[in-house]
C-alpha positions as a LaTeX table, in Angstrom:
\begin{tabular}{lrrr}
\hline
Residue & $x$ (\AA) & $y$ (\AA) & $z$ (\AA) \\
\hline
Met1 & $-11.22$ & 175.94 & $-84.12$ \\
Met2 & $-8.57$ & 177.21 & $-81.70$ \\
Ile3 & $-8.64$ & 180.62 & $-83.36$ \\
Thr4 & $-12.43$ & 180.75 & $-83.06$ \\
Gly5 & $-12.23$ & 179.83 & $-79.38$ \\
Phe6 & $-9.58$ & 182.46 & $-78.74$ \\
Val7 & $-11.68$ & 185.12 & $-80.48$ \\
Ile8 & $-14.72$ & 184.20 & $-78.38$ \\
Phe9 & $-12.61$ & 184.28 & $-75.21$ \\
Leu10 & $-11.10$ & 187.65 & $-76.14$ \\
Ala11 & $-14.52$ & 189.06 & $-76.99$ \\
Ser12 & $-15.85$ & 187.87 & $-73.63$ \\
Leu13 & $-13.01$ & 189.61 & $-71.78$ \\
Ile14 & $-13.62$ & 192.83 & $-73.69$ \\
Ser15 & $-17.35$ & 192.63 & $-72.98$ \\
Ile16 & $-16.77$ & 192.04 & $-69.28$ \\
Gly17 & $-14.32$ & 194.94 & $-69.19$ \\
Phe18 & $-16.82$ & 197.24 & $-70.88$ \\
Val19 & $-19.67$ & 196.21 & $-68.57$ \\
Arg20 & $-17.47$ & 196.65 & $-65.49$ \\
His21 & $-16.28$ & 200.06 & $-66.65$ \\
Arg22 & $-19.81$ & 201.20 & $-67.49$ \\
Tyr23 & $-21.85$ & 199.66 & $-64.69$ \\
Gly24 & $-19.52$ & 198.13 & $-62.12$ \\
Ala25 & $-17.47$ & 199.18 & $-59.12$ \\
Arg26 & $-14.49$ & 201.47 & $-59.58$ \\
Arg27 & $-11.74$ & 202.38 & $-57.18$ \\
Val28 & $-11.95$ & 205.71 & $-55.41$ \\
Ile29 & $-10.02$ & 207.11 & $-52.47$ \\
Ala30 & $-11.35$ & 206.13 & $-49.06$ \\
Gly31 & $-12.51$ & 208.77 & $-46.61$ \\
Val32 & $-15.00$ & 211.64 & $-46.67$ \\
Arg33 & $-16.52$ & 212.19 & $-50.13$ \\
His34 & $-17.33$ & 215.90 & $-49.86$ \\
Gly35 & $-18.23$ & 216.14 & $-53.54$ \\
Gly36 & $-20.49$ & 213.10 & $-53.48$ \\
Arg37 & $-23.60$ & 214.18 & $-51.56$ \\
Val38 & $-26.43$ & 211.64 & $-51.65$ \\
Pro39 & $-30.11$ & 211.63 & $-50.61$ \\
His40 & $-30.70$ & 210.85 & $-46.93$ \\
Glu41 & $-33.51$ & 210.69 & $-44.39$ \\
Ala42 & $-31.59$ & 210.61 & $-41.10$ \\
Glu43 & $-28.53$ & 212.51 & $-39.90$ \\
Phe44 & $-26.56$ & 209.27 & $-39.68$ \\
Glu45 & $-27.24$ & 206.35 & $-41.99$ \\
Leu46 & $-24.98$ & 203.31 & $-41.99$ \\
Tyr47 & $-25.02$ & 201.13 & $-45.09$ \\
Ala48 & $-23.75$ & 197.81 & $-43.81$ \\
Asn49 & $-24.26$ & 194.08 & $-43.41$ \\
Gly50 & $-24.38$ & 192.26 & $-40.08$ \\
Phe51 & $-22.01$ & 189.56 & $-41.37$ \\
Ser52 & $-19.39$ & 191.99 & $-42.64$ \\
His53 & $-16.33$ & 192.16 & $-40.39$ \\
Cys54 & $-15.74$ & 195.78 & $-41.37$ \\
Ser55 & $-19.40$ & 196.73 & $-40.89$ \\
Arg56 & $-19.29$ & 195.37 & $-37.36$ \\
Lys57 & $-16.33$ & 197.61 & $-36.47$ \\
Thr58 & $-18.23$ & 200.71 & $-37.49$ \\
Met59 & $-21.48$ & 199.64 & $-35.82$ \\
Leu60 & $-19.68$ & 199.18 & $-32.51$ \\
Ala61 & $-17.86$ & 202.50 & $-32.83$ \\
Leu62 & $-21.14$ & 204.33 & $-33.38$ \\
Ala63 & $-22.86$ & 202.46 & $-30.55$ \\
Glu64 & $-20.03$ & 203.09 & $-28.09$ \\
His65 & $-20.21$ & 206.80 & $-28.87$ \\
Gly66 & $-23.95$ & 206.78 & $-28.27$ \\
Ile67 & $-24.61$ & 207.98 & $-31.83$ \\
Ala68 & $-28.05$ & 206.95 & $-33.04$ \\
Phe69 & $-28.00$ & 205.80 & $-36.65$ \\
Thr70 & $-30.36$ & 204.33 & $-39.20$ \\
Tyr71 & $-29.17$ & 200.91 & $-40.30$ \\
Arg72 & $-29.45$ & 200.32 & $-44.05$ \\
His73 & $-28.93$ & 196.64 & $-44.80$ \\
Val74 & $-26.89$ & 195.93 & $-47.93$ \\
Asp75 & $-26.67$ & 192.35 & $-49.11$ \\
Leu76 & $-23.34$ & 190.67 & $-49.73$ \\
Ile77 & $-22.95$ & 187.64 & $-51.98$ \\
Glu78 & $-22.49$ & 185.63 & $-48.77$ \\
Thr79 & $-26.01$ & 186.60 & $-47.73$ \\
Gly80 & $-27.50$ & 186.03 & $-51.17$ \\
Arg81 & $-26.59$ & 188.69 & $-53.73$ \\
Tyr82 & $-24.22$ & 191.54 & $-54.59$ \\
Gly83 & $-26.26$ & 194.41 & $-53.19$ \\
Thr84 & $-23.01$ & 196.37 & $-53.10$ \\
Leu85 & $-23.10$ & 196.47 & $-56.92$ \\
Asp86 & $-26.56$ & 198.02 & $-57.18$ \\
Gln87 & $-26.42$ & 201.42 & $-58.86$ \\
Asp88 & $-28.07$ & 203.16 & $-55.89$ \\
Tyr89 & $-25.32$ & 201.91 & $-53.61$ \\
Leu90 & $-22.49$ & 202.62 & $-56.06$ \\
Arg91 & $-23.54$ & 206.27 & $-55.99$ \\
Ile92 & $-22.73$ & 206.22 & $-52.28$ \\
Asn93 & $-19.57$ & 204.12 & $-52.51$ \\
Pro94 & $-18.22$ & 203.60 & $-56.04$ \\
Asn95 & $-15.79$ & 201.01 & $-54.64$ \\
Gly96 & $-18.73$ & 198.64 & $-54.23$ \\
Leu97 & $-17.66$ & 197.81 & $-50.68$ \\
Ile98 & $-19.31$ & 198.13 & $-47.30$ \\
Pro99 & $-19.68$ & 199.83 & $-44.94$ \\
Ala100 & $-20.47$ & 203.41 & $-45.85$ \\
Leu101 & $-21.62$ & 206.02 & $-43.36$ \\
Val102 & $-23.74$ & 208.88 & $-44.67$ \\
His103 & $-23.60$ & 211.93 & $-42.38$ \\
Ser104 & $-26.13$ & 214.57 & $-43.39$ \\
Gly105 & $-25.84$ & 213.42 & $-46.99$ \\
Val106 & $-22.03$ & 213.19 & $-47.10$ \\
Pro107 & $-20.66$ & 209.64 & $-47.53$ \\
Ile108 & $-17.65$ & 208.40 & $-45.57$ \\
Ile109 & $-16.30$ & 205.16 & $-47.04$ \\
Asp110 & $-13.96$ & 202.46 & $-45.68$ \\
Ser111 & $-14.39$ & 201.09 & $-42.16$ \\
Asp112 & $-11.12$ & 202.44 & $-40.77$ \\
Glu113 & $-11.90$ & 205.89 & $-42.15$ \\
Ile114 & $-15.37$ & 205.72 & $-40.60$ \\
Val115 & $-14.02$ & 204.69 & $-37.21$ \\
Asn116 & $-11.49$ & 207.52 & $-37.37$ \\
Tyr117 & $-14.24$ & 209.97 & $-38.35$ \\
Val118 & $-16.45$ & 208.83 & $-35.49$ \\
Thr119 & $-13.70$ & 209.00 & $-32.88$ \\
Thr120 & $-12.14$ & 212.30 & $-33.99$ \\
Gln121 & $-14.98$ & 214.30 & $-35.54$ \\
Leu122 & $-18.03$ & 213.12 & $-33.60$ \\
Gly123 & $-16.65$ & 212.45 & $-30.14$ \\
Ser124 & $-18.09$ & 215.65 & $-28.70$ \\
Gln125 & $-21.61$ & 214.45 & $-29.54$ \\
Ser126 & $-21.40$ & 211.58 & $-27.07$ \\
Glu127 & $-21.33$ & 211.44 & $-23.30$ \\
Ser128 & $-19.27$ & 208.25 & $-23.61$ \\
Ala129 & $-16.61$ & 209.78 & $-25.84$ \\
Asn130 & $-14.04$ & 209.66 & $-23.07$ \\
Gly131 & $-14.35$ & 205.87 & $-23.16$ \\
Leu132 & $-12.99$ & 205.88 & $-26.69$ \\
Glu133 & $-9.88$ & 207.98 & $-26.30$ \\
Ile134 & $-6.92$ & 206.43 & $-28.07$ \\
Pro135 & $-3.94$ & 205.80 & $-25.77$ \\
Glu136 & $-0.92$ & 204.03 & $-27.21$ \\
Arg137 & $-2.05$ & 200.48 & $-26.38$ \\
His138 & $-5.41$ & 201.02 & $-28.07$ \\
Gln139 & $-3.78$ & 202.62 & $-31.09$ \\
Phe140 & $-1.49$ & 199.59 & $-31.34$ \\
Trp141 & $-4.36$ & 197.09 & $-31.49$ \\
Leu142 & $-6.51$ & 199.30 & $-33.65$ \\
Glu143 & $-3.71$ & 199.20 & $-36.21$ \\
Lys144 & $-3.18$ & 195.45 & $-35.71$ \\
Cys145 & $-6.86$ & 194.85 & $-36.46$ \\
Arg146 & $-6.77$ & 196.79 & $-39.73$ \\
Leu147 & $-8.13$ & 195.00 & $-42.77$ \\
Asp148 & $-7.21$ & 196.56 & $-46.09$ \\
Ser149 & $-10.37$ & 196.57 & $-48.21$ \\
Leu150 & $-8.42$ & 196.27 & $-51.47$ \\
Asp151 & $-5.77$ & 193.75 & $-50.33$ \\
Pro152 & $-7.14$ & 192.19 & $-47.13$ \\
Met153 & $-4.57$ & 189.40 & $-46.70$ \\
Glu154 & $-1.43$ & 191.41 & $-47.41$ \\
Ala155 & $-0.12$ & 191.63 & $-43.84$ \\
Ile156 & $-0.93$ & 188.33 & $-42.13$ \\
Gly157 & 2.34 & 188.33 & $-40.21$ \\
Thr158 & 1.91 & 191.80 & $-38.73$ \\
His159 & $-1.87$ & 192.31 & $-38.49$ \\
Ile160 & $-4.37$ & 190.05 & $-36.78$ \\
Gly161 & $-7.08$ & 191.61 & $-38.94$ \\
Ala162 & $-5.36$ & 190.31 & $-42.07$ \\
Cys163 & $-5.75$ & 186.73 & $-40.78$ \\
Ile164 & $-9.53$ & 186.99 & $-40.76$ \\
Pro165 & $-10.25$ & 186.57 & $-44.52$ \\
Gly166 & $-8.24$ & 183.35 & $-44.77$ \\
Leu167 & $-9.85$ & 181.88 & $-41.66$ \\
Thr168 & $-13.30$ & 182.76 & $-42.98$ \\
Leu169 & $-12.84$ & 180.83 & $-46.25$ \\
Pro170 & $-14.45$ & 177.60 & $-44.92$ \\
Leu171 & $-17.50$ & 179.56 & $-43.74$ \\
Phe172 & $-17.65$ & 181.42 & $-47.05$ \\
Ala173 & $-17.56$ & 178.06 & $-48.85$ \\
Val174 & $-20.53$ & 176.76 & $-46.89$ \\
Met175 & $-22.50$ & 179.96 & $-47.49$ \\
Met176 & $-21.93$ & 179.77 & $-51.25$ \\
Gln177 & $-24.01$ & 176.59 & $-51.50$ \\
Ser178 & $-27.21$ & 178.64 & $-51.20$ \\
Val179 & $-26.12$ & 181.33 & $-53.70$ \\
Ser180 & $-27.27$ & 181.23 & $-57.33$ \\
Phe181 & $-24.78$ & 181.01 & $-60.19$ \\
Ser182 & $-26.40$ & 184.07 & $-61.78$ \\
Ala183 & $-25.55$ & 186.13 & $-58.70$ \\
Leu184 & $-21.94$ & 184.94 & $-58.87$ \\
Leu185 & $-21.68$ & 185.72 & $-62.59$ \\
Arg186 & $-22.86$ & 189.25 & $-61.86$ \\
Gly187 & $-19.96$ & 189.54 & $-59.45$ \\
Leu188 & $-17.50$ & 188.34 & $-62.07$ \\
Ala189 & $-18.71$ & 191.02 & $-64.43$ \\
Leu190 & $-18.94$ & 193.95 & $-62.03$ \\
His191 & $-16.82$ & 193.39 & $-58.91$ \\
Asn192 & $-13.33$ & 194.87 & $-58.49$ \\
Asp193 & $-11.91$ & 191.88 & $-56.61$ \\
Gly194 & $-11.82$ & 189.11 & $-59.21$ \\
Lys195 & $-9.82$ & 186.73 & $-56.98$ \\
Arg196 & $-12.46$ & 186.84 & $-54.27$ \\
Val197 & $-15.27$ & 186.19 & $-56.72$ \\
Met198 & $-13.36$ & 183.31 & $-58.31$ \\
Phe199 & $-13.03$ & 181.66 & $-54.89$ \\
Phe200 & $-16.78$ & 181.95 & $-54.44$ \\
Val201 & $-17.37$ & 180.36 & $-57.85$ \\
Met202 & $-14.95$ & 177.53 & $-57.03$ \\
Ala203 & $-16.64$ & 176.97 & $-53.68$ \\
Arg204 & $-20.04$ & 176.81 & $-55.36$ \\
Leu205 & $-18.79$ & 174.32 & $-57.96$ \\
Leu206 & $-16.63$ & 172.10 & $-55.75$ \\
Gly207 & $-18.49$ & 172.32 & $-52.46$ \\
Pro208 & $-17.01$ & 173.32 & $-49.09$ \\
Glu209 & $-15.21$ & 170.04 & $-48.39$ \\
Arg210 & $-13.35$ & 169.89 & $-51.70$ \\
Val211 & $-12.54$ & 173.57 & $-52.13$ \\
Val212 & $-10.56$ & 173.69 & $-48.86$ \\
Thr213 & $-8.29$ & 170.93 & $-50.20$ \\
Val214 & $-7.15$ & 173.08 & $-53.15$ \\
Lys215 & $-3.50$ & 173.67 & $-52.28$ \\
Pro216 & $-3.30$ & 177.52 & $-52.46$ \\
Ile217 & $-6.51$ & 177.81 & $-50.45$ \\
Arg218 & $-5.44$ & 175.25 & $-47.88$ \\
Thr219 & $-2.05$ & 176.96 & $-47.55$ \\
Leu220 & $-3.64$ & 180.36 & $-46.98$ \\
Ile221 & $-5.94$ & 178.98 & $-44.29$ \\
Glu222 & $-3.07$ & 177.25 & $-42.50$ \\
Arg223 & $-0.84$ & 180.34 & $-42.72$ \\
Ser224 & $-3.64$ & 182.46 & $-41.28$ \\
Arg225 & $-4.21$ & 179.98 & $-38.46$ \\
Ser226 & $-0.52$ & 179.94 & $-37.51$ \\
Ala227 & $-0.25$ & 183.73 & $-37.67$ \\
Val228 & $-3.36$ & 184.44 & $-35.61$ \\
Ala229 & $-1.98$ & 182.26 & $-32.80$ \\
Val230 & 1.12 & 184.47 & $-32.65$ \\
His231 & $-0.99$ & 187.62 & $-32.48$ \\
Leu232 & $-3.16$ & 186.15 & $-29.73$ \\
Arg233 & $-0.10$ & 185.30 & $-27.63$ \\
Glu234 & 0.99 & 188.93 & $-27.89$ \\
Leu235 & $-2.50$ & 190.02 & $-26.88$ \\
Glu236 & $-2.47$ & 187.68 & $-23.87$ \\
Arg237 & 0.76 & 189.34 & $-22.69$ \\
His238 & $-0.70$ & 192.82 & $-23.10$ \\
Leu239 & $-3.84$ & 191.90 & $-21.16$ \\
Ala240 & $-1.66$ & 190.50 & $-18.37$ \\
Glu241 & 0.16 & 193.82 & $-18.18$ \\
Ser242 & $-3.10$ & 195.78 & $-18.05$ \\
Glu243 & $-4.66$ & 193.56 & $-15.36$ \\
Gly244 & $-7.85$ & 193.67 & $-17.50$ \\
Pro245 & $-10.51$ & 193.14 & $-18.32$ \\
Tyr246 & $-9.72$ & 195.67 & $-21.09$ \\
Leu247 & $-6.51$ & 196.65 & $-22.85$ \\
Thr248 & $-5.85$ & 199.50 & $-20.43$ \\
Gly249 & $-7.37$ & 198.01 & $-17.30$ \\
Ser250 & $-10.91$ & 198.91 & $-16.33$ \\
Glu251 & $-11.34$ & 201.54 & $-19.06$ \\
Phe252 & $-12.85$ & 200.36 & $-22.35$ \\
Gly253 & $-11.33$ & 201.80 & $-25.53$ \\
Ile254 & $-11.38$ & 201.65 & $-29.31$ \\
Gly255 & $-8.75$ & 198.90 & $-29.41$ \\
Asp256 & $-11.09$ & 196.67 & $-27.40$ \\
Ser257 & $-13.86$ & 197.40 & $-29.87$ \\
Ala258 & $-11.66$ & 196.43 & $-32.83$ \\
Leu259 & $-10.68$ & 193.14 & $-31.20$ \\
Ser260 & $-14.25$ & 192.21 & $-30.36$ \\
Val261 & $-15.17$ & 191.67 & $-34.02$ \\
Val262 & $-12.03$ & 189.56 & $-34.51$ \\
Tyr263 & $-13.19$ & 187.28 & $-31.69$ \\
Leu264 & $-16.68$ & 187.04 & $-33.14$ \\
Arg265 & $-15.41$ & 186.01 & $-36.56$ \\
Leu266 & $-13.08$ & 183.40 & $-35.05$ \\
Glu267 & $-16.01$ & 181.99 & $-33.12$ \\
Glu268 & $-18.55$ & 181.83 & $-35.95$ \\
Ala269 & $-15.95$ & 180.37 & $-38.35$ \\
Gly270 & $-15.21$ & 177.57 & $-35.87$ \\
Trp271 & $-11.67$ & 178.60 & $-34.87$ \\
Leu272 & $-11.98$ & 180.20 & $-31.44$ \\
Asp273 & $-11.62$ & 177.07 & $-29.30$ \\
Leu274 & $-8.83$ & 175.74 & $-31.54$ \\
Val275 & $-6.58$ & 178.80 & $-31.76$ \\
Cys276 & $-7.60$ & 180.40 & $-28.47$ \\
Pro277 & $-8.39$ & 177.70 & $-25.88$ \\
His278 & $-9.23$ & 178.82 & $-22.34$ \\
Ser279 & $-6.29$ & 176.86 & $-20.96$ \\
Glu280 & $-3.72$ & 178.85 & $-22.96$ \\
Phe281 & $-5.46$ & 182.20 & $-23.30$ \\
Pro282 & $-7.52$ & 182.80 & $-20.14$ \\
Leu283 & $-7.20$ & 186.58 & $-20.34$ \\
Val284 & $-8.14$ & 186.78 & $-24.01$ \\
Arg285 & $-11.25$ & 184.69 & $-23.35$ \\
Lys286 & $-12.10$ & 186.85 & $-20.33$ \\
His287 & $-11.64$ & 189.90 & $-22.56$ \\
Tyr288 & $-14.10$ & 188.51 & $-25.11$ \\
Asp289 & $-16.62$ & 187.68 & $-22.38$ \\
Ala290 & $-16.41$ & 191.23 & $-21.04$ \\
Leu291 & $-16.93$ & 192.73 & $-24.50$ \\
Arg292 & $-20.05$ & 190.66 & $-25.14$ \\
Thr293 & $-21.70$ & 192.00 & $-22.01$ \\
Arg294 & $-21.45$ & 195.61 & $-23.12$ \\
Arg295 & $-24.63$ & 197.29 & $-24.29$ \\
Ser296 & $-23.04$ & 198.13 & $-27.64$ \\
Trp297 & $-22.89$ & 194.41 & $-28.48$ \\
Glu298 & $-26.66$ & 194.49 & $-28.98$ \\
Val299 & $-26.24$ & 196.25 & $-32.34$ \\
Leu300 & $-24.37$ & 193.20 & $-33.64$ \\
Val301 & $-26.98$ & 190.80 & $-32.30$ \\
Asp302 & $-29.83$ & 192.79 & $-33.84$ \\
Ala303 & $-28.16$ & 192.87 & $-37.28$ \\
Tyr304 & $-26.95$ & 189.25 & $-37.30$ \\
Pro305 & $-28.25$ & 187.50 & $-40.46$ \\
Ala306 & $-30.07$ & 184.19 & $-39.97$ \\
Arg307 & $-28.21$ & 182.75 & $-42.97$ \\
Val308 & $-24.91$ & 183.20 & $-41.18$ \\
Ala309 & $-26.10$ & 181.33 & $-38.10$ \\
Glu310 & $-27.33$ & 178.48 & $-40.31$ \\
Ala311 & $-24.04$ & 178.31 & $-42.23$ \\
Ala312 & $-21.98$ & 178.41 & $-39.03$ \\
Gly313 & $-24.00$ & 175.49 & $-37.70$ \\
Arg314 & $-23.45$ & 173.52 & $-40.90$ \\
Leu315 & $-19.71$ & 174.27 & $-40.82$ \\
Gly316 & $-19.58$ & 173.06 & $-37.23$ \\
Glu317 & $-21.15$ & 169.76 & $-38.29$ \\
Leu318 & $-18.60$ & 169.29 & $-41.07$ \\
Ala319 & $-15.67$ & 170.26 & $-38.84$ \\
Thr320 & $-16.59$ & 167.74 & $-36.14$ \\
Asn321 & $-17.50$ & 164.86 & $-38.46$ \\
Lys322 & $-14.28$ & 162.85 & $-38.66$ \\
Ser323 & $-15.27$ & 161.34 & $-42.00$ \\
Thr324 & $-15.16$ & 164.73 & $-43.75$ \\
Gln325 & $-12.19$ & 166.54 & $-45.27$ \\
Met326 & $-13.22$ & 169.66 & $-43.37$ \\
Ala327 & $-12.53$ & 167.87 & $-40.08$ \\
Asp328 & $-8.90$ & 167.41 & $-41.10$ \\
Leu329 & $-8.57$ & 171.17 & $-41.56$ \\
Tyr330 & $-9.99$ & 171.81 & $-38.10$ \\
Arg331 & $-7.87$ & 169.23 & $-36.31$ \\
Leu332 & $-6.16$ & 170.25 & $-33.07$ \\
\hline
\end{tabular}
């Protein structure tokens, strides 16, 4: 019986491996894919998702440069299905990750590579390009906000961007309750990041309140919360030196843009008032307020998925209900 079970298990692993190799995502080098031209209708087409932290960075960079682009929505499992694993999208980005910018048929993949491409290769196309020059302070926070697509939580202690995945786990868990098991199984078979998919499966099976009590998950969330507070204190000092409202005073820059999506994720995942209260971080909160009044912010509002707003509301209810286990996680 044990031998039979082992054979079935081994056969399943081999089958999954074959399917992933044949039809799934595969790792390729980030950047400009000169040899991978794809069909296009507009000069600039951004394949993205309004919930994706990395998509938001690229949307803001394009908007701040005044570059008109066609937005191509790609579903994530958090918004219902793995649209990133569709064959049409894998031809654009074989990594199966978003965002991807297609410029005249040439794909540029990975958010940091796209932002770099926009700021260095396309700056001359925009009247506002001077607002996105990269002085040292902006370069510092641009790097601090980096989020490695293949190992996003590797540098929690040194990068504020690396804290975001862990702090988003409770919101992910809530969103998984409206996702079908068949969609999750497709991710297990085809997605590169097995650990991420396994968390989604656990969240779907256990529910948001129970999954955040699993020790490794709880530890990661708490480590991320502690680390992000350290990064925010450093940011508060830098804003005090600049006399605000932006990192280098009155001039907006790419570092401000990178931080704006960090703030947004902290807010929608229920952490902003806990880790960044007005009383302790007045300049950081003023910074966020200033960023939300910029015209470029409208691209994020326009692309914001309704499912995310619903899930954020549900998470807020759980976090403030003292009888729930989620409330213990969100305690002051």
